[in-house]
C-alpha positions as CSV (number, residue, x, y, z in Angstrom):
1,M,0.0,0.0,0.0
2,Q,1.3,3.4,-0.9
3,V,0.1,6.7,0.5
4,T,-0.1,9.6,-1.9
5,E,-0.4,13.3,-1.2
6,T,-4.0,14.2,-1.8
7,T,-4.2,17.7,-0.4
8,A,-2.3,20.9,-0.9
9,S,0.6,21.6,1.3
10,A,-0.2,23.3,4.6
11,V,2.7,25.6,4.1
12,P,1.2,29.1,3.8
13,T,1.7,31.1,0.7
14,T,3.5,34.3,0.8
15,G,2.2,37.7,-0.2
16,A,-1.5,37.3,0.6
17,G,-2.9,40.6,1.7
18,F,0.4,42.4,1.2
19,R,-0.4,45.6,-0.6
20,W,2.4,47.8,0.6
21,S,5.4,47.9,-1.6
22,W,7.7,48.5,1.3
23,L,6.4,45.3,3.0
24,R,7.3,43.4,-0.2
25,L,10.7,44.9,0.1
26,V,11.0,43.7,3.7
27,E,9.9,40.3,2.4
28,G,12.7,40.2,-0.2
29,V,15.4,41.4,2.3
30,S,14.3,38.8,4.8
31,A,14.5,36.0,2.3
32,I,18.0,37.2,1.3
33,L,19.1,37.3,4.9
34,V,18.0,33.7,5.4
35,V,20.1,32.6,2.4
36,L,23.1,34.7,3.5
37,D,23.0,33.2,7.0
38,I,22.9,29.7,5.5
39,A,25.8,30.5,3.2
40,V,28.0,32.2,5.8
41,L,27.6,29.3,8.3
42,F,28.1,26.6,5.8
43,A,31.2,28.4,4.4
44,G,32.5,28.4,8.0
45,V,32.0,24.6,8.3
46,V,33.7,24.0,5.0
47,A,36.6,26.3,5.7
48,R,37.2,24.8,9.2
49,Y,36.6,21.1,8.5
50,V,37.7,20.8,4.9
51,F,40.5,23.4,4.5
52,D,41.4,23.7,8.2
53,R,41.3,27.5,7.8
54,P,38.5,28.8,10.1
55,L,36.8,32.1,9.1
56,I,37.1,34.2,12.3
57,W,34.4,36.6,11.1
58,S,31.8,34.1,10.1
59,D,30.0,33.7,13.4
60,E,30.0,37.4,14.0
61,L,28.6,38.2,10.6
62,A,26.0,35.4,10.9
63,A,24.9,36.8,14.3
64,S,24.5,40.3,12.9
65,L,22.5,39.1,9.9
66,F,20.4,37.0,12.3
67,L,19.3,40.0,14.4
68,W,18.3,41.9,11.3
69,L,16.4,38.8,10.1
70,G,14.6,38.4,13.5
71,M,13.5,42.1,13.6
72,L,12.4,42.2,10.0
73,G,10.6,38.8,10.5
74,A,8.8,40.3,13.5
75,V,7.6,43.1,11.3
76,L,6.2,40.6,8.7
77,A,4.7,38.5,11.5
78,L,2.9,41.6,12.8
79,S,1.6,42.5,9.3
80,R,0.3,38.9,8.9
81,D,-1.1,38.8,12.5
82,E,1.1,35.7,13.2
83,H,2.6,36.7,16.5
84,M,1.7,34.0,19.1
85,R,-1.2,34.9,21.3
86,L,-3.9,33.2,23.4
87,T,-7.4,33.3,21.8
88,A,-9.3,30.7,23.9
89,F,-10.9,33.3,26.1
90,I,-11.7,36.0,23.6
91,R,-13.6,33.5,21.5
92,Q,-16.1,33.3,24.3
93,F,-16.8,37.0,24.3
94,S,-19.8,38.6,22.7
95,P,-19.1,40.2,19.3
96,E,-19.4,43.8,20.8
97,L,-17.1,43.1,23.7
98,R,-14.6,41.2,21.4
99,R,-14.4,44.3,19.1
100,I,-13.5,46.5,22.1
101,V,-11.0,43.9,23.5
102,D,-9.4,43.6,20.0
103,A,-9.0,47.3,19.9
104,I,-7.3,47.3,23.4
105,A,-5.0,44.5,22.3
106,A,-4.1,46.4,19.1
107,L,-3.4,49.5,21.0
108,M,-1.1,47.7,23.4
109,V,1.0,46.7,20.5
110,V,1.1,50.3,19.3
111,I,2.1,51.5,22.8
112,F,5.0,49.0,23.1
113,V,6.6,49.7,19.7
114,L,6.3,53.4,20.2
115,E,7.7,53.3,23.7
116,I,10.9,51.4,22.7
117,L,11.8,53.7,19.8
118,H,13.6,56.4,21.8
119,P,15.4,53.9,24.1
120,A,16.4,51.9,21.0
121,Y,17.8,55.1,19.5
122,N,19.8,55.8,22.6
123,Y,21.1,52.2,22.6
124,V,22.3,52.5,19.0
125,V,24.2,55.7,19.9
126,D,25.8,54.0,22.9
127,Q,26.9,51.1,20.8
128,W,28.7,53.3,18.3
129,M,31.8,53.3,20.4
130,I,32.0,49.5,20.6
131,I,34.0,48.0,17.7
132,T,33.3,44.4,16.8
133,P,36.4,42.1,17.0
134,G,35.8,40.1,13.8
135,L,34.4,42.6,11.3
136,D,36.0,45.7,12.9
137,V,32.9,47.8,12.6
138,P,30.8,49.7,15.1
139,D,28.3,47.5,16.9
140,S,25.6,50.1,16.0
141,F,25.3,48.5,12.6
142,R,24.0,45.4,14.2
143,V,21.8,46.8,17.0
144,C,20.3,49.4,14.6
145,S,18.1,46.5,13.5
146,I,16.1,46.9,16.7
147,L,15.4,50.5,16.0
148,V,14.5,49.9,12.3
149,G,12.3,47.0,13.3
150,G,10.6,49.1,15.9
151,V,9.9,51.9,13.4
152,L,8.5,49.5,10.8
153,M,6.4,47.7,13.4
154,S,5.0,51.0,14.6
155,L,3.8,51.7,11.0
156,V,2.3,48.3,10.7
157,A,0.7,48.5,14.2
158,V,-0.9,51.8,13.6
159,Q,-2.2,50.9,10.2
160,S,-3.5,47.6,11.5
161,L,-5.3,49.3,14.4
162,F,-7.3,51.6,12.1
163,K,-7.9,48.9,9.5
164,K,-9.3,46.3,12.0
165,C,-11.1,48.5,14.6
166,R,-13.9,51.0,14.4
167,L,-13.2,54.5,15.6
168,R,-15.8,54.0,18.4
169,D,-14.1,50.9,19.7
170,I,-10.7,52.6,19.5
171,A,-12.0,55.5,21.5
172,I,-13.4,53.2,24.2
173,A,-10.0,51.3,24.2
174,V,-8.1,54.6,24.6
175,A,-10.3,55.6,27.5
176,A,-9.9,52.2,29.2
177,I,-6.1,52.2,28.9
178,A,-6.0,55.9,30.1
179,V,-8.0,55.0,33.2
180,V,-5.8,52.0,34.1
181,T,-2.6,54.1,33.4
182,G,-3.8,56.9,35.6
183,V,-4.6,54.5,38.4
184,L,-1.2,52.9,38.2
185,L,0.6,56.3,38.1
186,L,-1.3,57.4,41.2
187,A,-0.5,54.1,42.9
188,S,3.2,54.3,42.0
189,P,4.4,55.4,45.5
190,L,2.4,52.6,47.0
191,L,3.7,50.1,44.5
192,V,7.3,51.1,45.4
193,A,6.6,50.8,49.1
194,M,5.3,47.3,48.6
195,G,8.7,46.0,47.6
196,N,8.6,42.6,45.9
197,W,5.0,42.2,46.7
198,N,4.3,44.4,43.7
199,L,5.7,41.6,41.4
200,P,2.4,39.6,41.4
201,I,0.6,42.8,40.3
202,F,2.8,43.3,37.3
203,F,4.0,39.8,36.3
204,V,0.9,37.9,37.2
205,L,-2.1,40.2,37.1
206,I,-1.1,42.5,34.3
207,V,0.6,39.9,32.2
208,G,-2.2,37.5,32.7
209,T,-4.8,40.1,31.8
210,L,-3.0,41.1,28.6
211,V,-2.5,37.5,27.5
212,I,-6.2,36.7,28.2
213,I,-7.5,39.6,26.1
214,G,-5.4,38.5,23.2
215,V,-2.4,40.8,23.3
216,P,0.5,38.9,21.5
217,I,2.7,37.3,24.1
218,A,5.8,39.2,23.1
219,F,4.1,42.5,23.4
220,A,2.4,41.6,26.7
221,F,5.8,40.8,28.2
222,G,7.3,44.0,26.8
223,V,4.5,46.4,27.9
224,T,4.5,44.8,31.4
225,T,8.3,45.1,31.8
226,L,8.2,48.7,30.7
227,S,5.4,49.5,33.1
228,Y,7.3,47.9,36.0
229,L,10.5,49.8,35.2
230,V,8.7,53.2,34.8
231,L,6.5,52.9,37.9
232,T,8.7,51.2,40.4
233,T,12.4,51.8,39.5
234,D,14.7,54.5,38.2
235,V,16.3,52.2,35.6
236,P,16.6,53.9,32.2
237,L,14.4,52.2,29.6
238,F,17.2,51.5,27.2
239,I,18.2,48.7,29.6
240,L,15.2,46.8,28.3
241,V,16.4,47.2,24.7
242,N,19.9,46.1,25.9
243,Q,18.3,43.0,27.5
244,M,16.2,42.3,24.4
245,D,19.5,42.5,22.3
246,H,21.2,40.1,24.8
247,G,18.3,37.6,24.6
248,M,18.0,37.7,20.8
249,S,21.7,37.8,19.8
250,S,22.8,34.4,21.0
251,L,24.4,32.6,18.0
252,I,22.8,29.3,19.2
253,L,19.3,30.8,18.4
254,L,20.4,31.1,14.7
255,A,19.6,27.4,14.5
256,I,15.9,28.3,14.8
257,P,15.3,29.9,11.4
258,L,17.6,27.4,9.7
259,F,15.8,24.3,11.1
260,I,12.4,25.9,10.3
261,F,13.6,26.3,6.7
262,L,14.8,22.7,6.7
263,G,11.5,21.5,8.0
264,L,9.6,23.3,5.2
265,L,12.1,21.9,2.7
266,I,11.5,18.2,3.6
267,D,7.8,18.7,2.7
268,V,8.3,20.3,-0.7
269,T,11.1,18.0,-1.7
270,G,9.0,14.8,-1.2
271,M,11.1,13.4,1.7
272,A,8.1,13.3,4.0
273,V,6.0,11.4,1.5
274,A,8.8,8.9,1.0
275,L,9.1,8.3,4.8
276,V,5.4,7.8,5.2
277,N,5.2,5.4,2.2
278,F,7.9,3.2,3.7
279,L,6.3,3.1,7.2
280,A,2.9,2.4,5.6
281,A,4.3,-0.5,3.6
282,L,6.0,-1.9,6.8
283,V,3.1,-1.8,9.3
284,G,0.1,-0.4,7.4
285,H,-1.6,-3.9,7.2
286,F,-1.9,-4.2,11.0
287,R,-5.2,-3.3,12.7
288,G,-4.8,0.4,13.5
289,G,-1.5,0.2,11.5
290,L,-1.8,3.8,10.2
291,S,-1.8,5.0,13.8
292,Y,1.7,3.5,14.2
293,V,2.7,5.0,10.8
294,L,1.6,8.4,12.1
295,L,3.6,8.0,15.3
296,G,6.7,6.7,13.4
297,A,6.5,9.5,10.8
298,M,6.3,12.2,13.5
299,Y,9.3,10.7,15.3
300,L,11.4,10.6,12.1
301,V,10.3,14.0,10.8
302,S,10.8,15.7,14.1
303,G,14.4,14.5,13.9
304,I,14.7,16.5,10.7
305,S,12.7,19.7,11.0
306,G,12.7,20.5,14.7
307,A,9.5,22.7,14.4
308,K,6.2,21.2,15.5
309,A,4.1,23.1,13.0
310,A,6.4,22.1,10.2
311,D,6.3,18.4,11.4
312,M,2.5,18.4,11.3
313,A,2.3,20.3,8.0
314,A,4.6,17.7,6.4
315,I,2.8,14.6,7.7
316,A,-0.9,15.5,7.9
317,P,-1.7,16.2,4.2
318,V,0.1,13.0,3.3
319,L,-1.4,10.6,5.8
320,L,-4.7,11.8,7.2
321,P,-6.7,11.5,4.0
322,E,-5.7,7.9,3.7
323,M,-6.6,7.3,7.3
324,K,-10.0,8.8,6.7
325,R,-10.5,6.6,3.6
326,R,-9.8,3.5,5.7
327,G,-12.4,4.4,8.3
328,Y,-10.5,6.2,11.0
329,K,-12.5,8.9,12.7
330,E,-11.1,12.4,11.8
331,G,-11.3,13.5,15.4
332,E,-9.3,10.5,16.5
333,T,-6.6,11.0,13.9
334,V,-6.1,14.7,14.9
335,A,-6.0,13.7,18.5
336,L,-3.2,11.3,17.8
337,L,-1.5,13.9,15.6
338,A,-1.6,16.4,18.5
339,S,-0.3,14.0,21.1
340,S,2.4,12.7,18.9
341,S,3.6,16.2,18.4
342,A,3.8,16.6,22.2
343,M,5.7,13.3,22.3
344,S,8.3,14.4,19.8
345,E,9.3,17.7,21.5
346,T,12.5,16.2,22.8
347,I,13.7,14.7,19.5
348,P,16.7,16.6,18.1
349,P,16.9,19.1,16.6
350,S,13.8,20.4,18.4
351,L,13.7,24.2,18.6
352,I,12.9,24.0,22.3
353,L,16.0,22.0,22.9
354,I,18.0,24.7,21.2
355,T,16.2,27.4,23.3
356,I,16.8,25.6,26.6
357,G,20.5,25.2,25.8
358,S,20.7,28.9,24.9
359,V,19.1,30.3,28.0
360,T,20.4,27.8,30.6
361,G,23.8,27.0,29.4
362,V,23.1,23.2,29.1
363,S,25.1,21.5,26.4
364,I,23.0,21.3,23.2
365,A,24.9,18.3,22.1
366,A,24.0,16.6,25.3
367,L,20.4,17.6,24.9
368,F,20.4,16.2,21.4
369,I,21.7,12.8,22.6
370,G,19.5,12.8,25.7
371,G,16.2,13.6,23.9
372,L,15.9,10.5,21.7
373,L,15.0,7.8,24.3
374,P,12.4,9.9,26.3
375,A,10.5,10.5,23.1
376,A,10.7,6.8,22.3
377,V,9.1,6.1,25.7
378,G,6.4,8.5,24.8
379,A,5.9,6.9,21.4
380,V,5.5,3.5,23.0
381,A,2.9,4.8,25.4
382,L,1.0,6.4,22.6
383,G,1.2,3.2,20.5
384,I,-0.3,1.2,23.3
385,C,-3.1,3.7,23.7
386,A,-3.7,3.7,20.0
387,Y,-3.9,-0.1,20.0
388,L,-6.4,-0.2,22.8
389,R,-8.5,2.5,21.1
390,T,-8.6,0.9,17.7
391,R,-9.4,-2.6,18.8
392,G,-13.1,-2.2,18.3
393,E,-13.0,0.1,15.2
394,A,-14.0,-1.1,11.8
395,H,-11.1,-0.1,9.5
396,I,-10.5,-1.1,6.0
397,Q,-7.7,-3.6,6.0
398,V,-5.1,-4.0,3.3
399,E,-2.9,-7.0,2.5
400,R,0.5,-7.3,3.9
401,A,3.0,-5.6,1.5
402,K,5.3,-8.0,-0.3
403,A,9.0,-7.9,0.7
404,S,10.0,-6.6,-2.6
405,F,7.6,-3.6,-2.3
406,I,8.9,-2.9,1.3
407,L,12.4,-3.0,0.0
408,K,11.5,-0.7,-2.9
409,T,9.9,1.9,-0.5
410,L,12.9,1.6,1.8
411,L,15.3,2.4,-1.0
412,V,13.2,5.4,-2.0
413,A,13.0,6.6,1.7
414,L,16.7,5.9,2.4
415,P,18.0,9.4,1.6
416,A,15.3,10.9,3.9
417,L,16.1,8.3,6.7
418,I,19.8,9.2,6.4
419,L,19.2,12.9,7.0
420,P,18.7,12.7,10.8
421,L,21.8,10.5,11.1
422,V,23.8,13.1,9.1
423,I,22.6,15.8,11.5
424,R,23.4,13.9,14.6
425,F,26.8,12.6,13.3
426,A,27.9,16.1,12.3
427,V,27.2,17.4,15.9
428,V,28.6,14.5,17.8
429,E,31.8,14.2,15.8
430,G,32.4,17.9,16.0
431,I,32.2,18.6,12.3
432,A,29.6,21.4,12.9
433,T,28.1,23.1,15.9
434,A,24.5,22.7,16.9
435,T,23.9,26.0,15.0
436,E,25.9,25.1,11.9
437,V,24.6,21.6,11.5
438,S,21.3,23.0,10.2
439,T,23.1,24.3,7.2
440,V,24.5,20.9,6.5
441,G,20.9,19.5,6.6
442,V,19.7,22.3,4.2
443,V,22.5,21.7,1.7
444,Y,22.0,17.9,1.9
445,T,18.2,18.3,1.3
446,L,18.7,20.8,-1.6
447,I,21.1,18.4,-3.3
448,V,19.5,15.0,-2.6
449,G,15.9,16.0,-2.7
450,P,15.7,17.3,-6.3
451,I,17.9,14.5,-7.5
452,V,16.1,11.6,-5.9
453,Y,12.5,12.7,-5.6
454,R,12.3,15.3,-8.4
455,T,9.3,17.1,-6.8
456,L,10.9,20.4,-5.9
457,D,9.4,23.4,-7.6
458,W,12.2,26.0,-7.2
459,R,9.7,28.8,-7.4
460,R,8.4,27.6,-4.0
461,L,11.7,28.4,-2.3
462,Y,11.1,32.1,-2.0
463,P,7.8,31.7,-0.1
464,L,9.5,29.2,2.2
465,L,12.3,31.7,2.9
466,V,9.8,34.4,3.8
467,D,7.7,32.0,5.9
468,T,10.9,31.1,7.7
469,A,11.6,34.8,8.5
470,V,8.0,35.3,9.8
471,L,8.0,32.4,12.2
472,S,11.6,33.2,13.3
473,G,10.7,36.8,14.0
474,A,7.7,35.9,16.1
475,I,9.8,33.5,18.2
476,L,12.8,35.8,18.5
477,L,10.7,38.8,19.7
478,I,9.2,36.6,22.5
479,I,12.7,35.5,23.5
480,G,13.8,39.2,23.6
481,T,11.0,40.6,25.7
482,A,10.9,37.5,27.9
483,T,14.7,38.0,28.5
484,G,13.9,41.6,29.6
485,M,11.2,40.4,31.9
486,G,13.4,37.8,33.4
487,W,16.1,40.4,34.0
488,A,13.6,42.6,35.8
489,L,12.6,39.7,38.0
490,T,16.2,38.8,38.7
491,Q,17.1,42.4,39.7
492,S,14.1,42.5,42.0
493,G,15.6,39.7,44.1
494,F,12.7,37.4,43.3
495,A,14.8,34.8,41.6
496,Q,17.1,34.4,44.6
497,K,14.1,34.0,46.9
498,L,12.4,31.5,44.6
499,V,15.6,29.4,44.5
500,A,15.8,29.5,48.3
501,I,12.2,28.6,48.8
502,M,12.2,25.7,46.3
503,S,15.6,24.4,47.5
504,D,14.3,24.2,51.1
505,M,11.0,22.5,50.3
506,P,10.5,19.1,52.0
507,G,10.7,16.0,49.8
508,G,13.8,17.2,47.9
509,Q,14.0,15.9,44.3
510,V,10.6,14.2,44.3
511,T,8.7,17.3,45.4
512,F,10.6,19.6,43.1
513,M,10.1,17.3,40.1
514,V,6.3,16.9,40.7
515,L,5.9,20.7,41.1
516,S,7.9,21.2,37.9
517,I,5.7,18.9,35.9
518,I,2.6,20.7,37.1
519,L,4.1,24.1,36.6
520,F,5.5,23.6,33.1
521,A,2.3,21.8,31.9
522,V,0.4,24.9,32.9
523,L,2.9,27.3,31.5
524,G,3.0,25.3,28.2
525,S,-0.7,25.6,27.9
526,L,-0.8,29.4,28.6
527,L,2.5,30.7,27.3
528,E,3.7,27.9,24.8
529,G,7.0,26.3,25.2
530,I,9.6,28.9,24.2
531,P,8.3,31.8,26.2
532,A,7.9,29.6,29.3
533,V,11.4,28.3,29.0
534,V,13.0,31.7,28.4
535,L,11.2,33.2,31.4
536,F,11.5,30.4,33.9
537,G,14.4,28.2,32.7
538,P,17.1,30.5,34.1
539,L,15.3,30.6,37.4
540,L,14.5,26.9,37.9
541,F,17.4,25.1,36.4
542,P,19.8,26.3,39.1
543,V,17.3,25.0,41.7
544,A,17.2,21.6,39.9
545,T,21.0,21.5,40.1
546,A,20.9,22.5,43.8
547,V,18.6,19.6,44.7
548,G,20.8,17.1,42.7
549,I,18.9,16.7,39.4
550,N,21.0,16.4,36.3
551,D,20.4,19.3,33.9
552,V,19.7,17.1,30.8
553,H,17.3,14.9,32.8
554,Y,15.5,18.0,34.1
555,A,15.3,19.4,30.6
556,M,13.6,16.3,29.2
557,V,11.0,16.4,32.0
558,V,10.4,20.1,31.5
559,I,10.0,19.8,27.7
560,L,7.6,16.8,27.8
561,S,5.6,18.5,30.5
562,M,5.3,21.7,28.4
563,G,4.3,19.5,25.4
564,L,1.4,18.1,27.5
565,G,0.2,21.7,28.2
566,L,0.8,23.0,24.7
567,F,-1.4,20.3,23.1
568,A,-4.0,20.1,25.9
569,P,-7.4,21.8,25.3
570,P,-9.0,24.2,26.1
571,F,-6.0,26.6,26.2
572,G,-3.1,24.7,24.5
573,I,-2.6,26.5,21.2
574,G,-0.8,23.4,19.7
575,F,-4.0,21.5,19.9
576,Y,-5.8,24.1,17.8
577,I,-2.9,24.2,15.3
578,S,-3.3,20.4,15.0
579,C,-7.0,20.8,14.3
580,A,-6.3,23.5,11.7
581,I,-3.7,21.4,9.9
582,G,-5.9,18.3,10.1
583,R,-8.9,20.4,8.9
584,V,-11.1,19.2,11.8
585,Q,-13.2,21.3,14.2
586,P,-11.7,21.4,17.7
587,E,-14.8,19.9,19.3
588,E,-14.4,16.7,17.2
589,A,-11.0,16.0,18.7
590,M,-11.2,17.6,22.1
591,G,-12.8,14.6,23.9
592,R,-10.6,12.1,22.0
593,V,-7.2,13.6,22.8
594,W,-7.4,13.1,26.6
595,P,-6.6,9.3,26.6
596,Y,-3.5,10.0,24.5
597,L,-2.4,12.8,26.8
598,G,-3.0,10.6,29.8
599,A,-0.7,7.9,28.3
600,L,1.9,10.6,27.6
601,L,1.6,11.8,31.2
602,L,2.5,8.3,32.4
603,A,5.5,8.4,30.1
604,V,6.6,11.8,31.6
605,I,6.3,10.3,35.1
606,L,8.4,7.3,34.0
607,V,11.1,9.6,32.5
608,A,11.1,11.7,35.6
609,A,11.5,8.7,37.9
610,V,14.2,7.0,35.8
611,P,17.1,9.5,35.0
612,W,18.9,6.8,32.9
613,I,16.3,7.3,30.2
614,S,17.6,10.8,29.7
615,I,21.2,10.6,30.5
616,G,22.1,6.9,30.0
617,F,23.8,7.5,26.7
618,L,25.6,10.8,27.4
619,D,29.0,9.2,27.9
């Protein structure tokens, strides 16, 4: 049996709704920046490994290009309304109330981007005296991207406000924000006198309110941090821009756009179809066999792309129509798709692994090695659950594929199966860093994909490059503003108190691990994985170390716990992304996803209880 692609790719097309010529220019520049970053990093690998003549300026240039890519991508994401935000609550509002709330959310975006313009300008001026060691140019050329991005986002934000909202709703929103601002200004002396007790007001009440009303998470973090600094401290606001730069400039994070692009490439080159066809030929004849094919495909594709949306977009259009034809209920298949995405969060080169390594200092190579077996435990748990749930289902059965056919599909899928091994080998053997290895994967896919599968339409590369910039910008802005918020929390002394409290809790490792599973499941649901890790990772990883928990082991538990929350209804946005990609209404899958998430929870508990699953192969 062979699965064929029956629906259009879930990768969005670029340019829809873009009427401004300057936005088209931003698109083009962003696409060029992605190509340049790939070229610079790959040239660095070749120069160092092949010619033994490292390019001392390559990392610095790549990091500079990356910051420009991230800020321009954030502009495009804002123009497309693709910044991450929570919509579960506002969907319940009446149409009239929702219009007002949407206006407030849009105004908060405008307020943030306008507020950072002057601090960003001051930061650019301050950095002029700093000369970069590799390129020997003022650092202002790099950080000017934050100012330029802020100016362009302000243009998009103002235009979007008046395009989407009625003047009456904008007036009400302005009045509501003015009242709240006035109350906070009058209460400023009291807030200062409260000491650290004012932190829940800002970082729980205000952040929570902004997220609930649909303000994009990055802007909710930014507005709250600015408000805290203005109302309770004398810290100059350019410090926030400095911290945003610090959070967004880590070279490790450059792996994010490159792995996103790689994930999109495996779809358009036909690699995903080849993998699914091989797995279907191998186990598709078993009862519920396509459930195992879905699990296996997600495990393998996650090892190539690293991005959950890209994983699901590569697999769902290929496999889900065939599952429907065989009698699988659509809600059941999407439920399994969502839970398998949660399971595969720890499979390298997952973006969350890269983010954790960046913000906590844990070795990314160790995280890449440690993530394979925990995901396998989750896959087994989901496989058992799928078997139990499909026993009574009437599915169309197909004959066992002949050995010759299985061998044929294996040979066709072999180049795709080799790619994860190439990526892992390049990192473990020191050929490329965790950042550079993504370029190895991109070059491999661009060479092997068209030669072997011959399905790549080169005209689709430009939209993929722009989509890469958009998603990268949305992620990077969250990391930047969350870094600023984390800095504010650290400077307040809260971090030290949290470490002391959690270190002294009775029960030691067991209590701390249980609380961590609960905490990160909730955070994964409300904030998604990357914002939660950036905000709380630097605070809690030192506590884990203090109570004797290995960093890699703790990272696996944290990531799997966040995956549970991210794909758990009613708040987990990953669940709704799964439904959108699977083209199923959320209510059809909501009741069916819980048994799978329950099985995954048991797997998380097993991984937490047995450290060897995460660290047994590190040596």
